[in-house]
C-alpha positions in Angstrom: 36.8 15.7 -22.5 33.8 13.5 -22.1 33.7 10.4 -20.0 31.9 7.4 -21.6 31.0 6.2 -18.1 29.3 9.4 -17.0 26.1 9.1 -15.0 23.0 9.3 -17.2 20.3 8.8 -14.6 19.8 8.5 -10.9 17.0 6.4 -9.3 15.7 7.1 -5.8 13.9 4.3 -3.9 11.8 6.7 -1.8 9.2 4.2 -0.6 10.6 2.9 2.7 14.0 4.5 2.2 13.4 8.3 2.2 9.8 8.0 3.6 8.4 5.6 6.1 5.4 4.7 4.0 4.5 1.6 5.9 3.8 3.6 9.1 1.6 6.0 7.1 -0.2 3.0 5.4 -0.9 1.4 8.8 -2.4 4.7 10.1 -4.6 5.3 7.0 -5.8 1.6 6.7 -6.7 1.7 10.4 -8.6 5.0 10.1 -10.4 3.7 6.9 -11.2 0.4 8.6 -12.8 2.1 11.6 -14.9 4.2 9.2 -15.8 1.2 7.1 -16.5 -1.1 10.1 -13.8 -3.6 9.3 -12.1 -5.8 11.9 -8.6 -7.2 12.1 -7.1 -4.6 9.8 -3.7 -5.0 11.4 -3.4 -8.5 9.9 -4.5 -7.3 6.5 -1.9 -4.5 6.5 0.8 -6.9 7.5 -0.2 -9.5 4.9 -0.6 -6.9 2.1 2.6 -4.9 2.8 4.9 -5.2 -0.3 2.2 -6.6 -2.6 0.7 -4.9 -5.6 -2.7 -3.2 -5.4 -4.4 -5.9 -7.5 -3.0 -8.6 -5.2 -4.3 -6.5 -2.2 -7.7 -6.4 -3.8 -7.8 -10.2 -4.1 -6.6 -10.5 -0.5 -9.2 -8.1 0.9 -12.0 -9.7 -1.0 -11.0 -13.1 0.4 -10.8 -11.7 3.9 -13.9 -9.5 3.9 -16.1 -11.3 1.4 -16.5 -11.4 -2.3 -18.8 -8.4 -2.5 -16.3 -6.3 -0.5 -15.4 -3.2 -2.5 -11.6 -3.7 -2.2 -10.6 -1.3 -4.9 -12.8 1.5 -3.5 -11.4 0.8 0.0 -7.8 1.1 -1.2 -8.7 4.3 -3.0 -10.3 5.6 0.1 -7.1 4.8 2.1 -5.1 6.8 -0.4 -7.3 9.9 -0.5 
């Protein structure tokens, strides 16, 4: 006998539930900021937490200047 209400899929929200990704992000951004010579990265991490990468790029460019290579910085943090 089949049940028309059987489970068809399961979704795991791993980011922040199964893995403490915010702690890892803080560590990686701090390390990258030290290597890139950036100040006040703690504020940037706090302000960018939960936002999309494109929104983070906009924020970082505003914070560190329009010529700041925000996309490259975020890629460096993820390497």
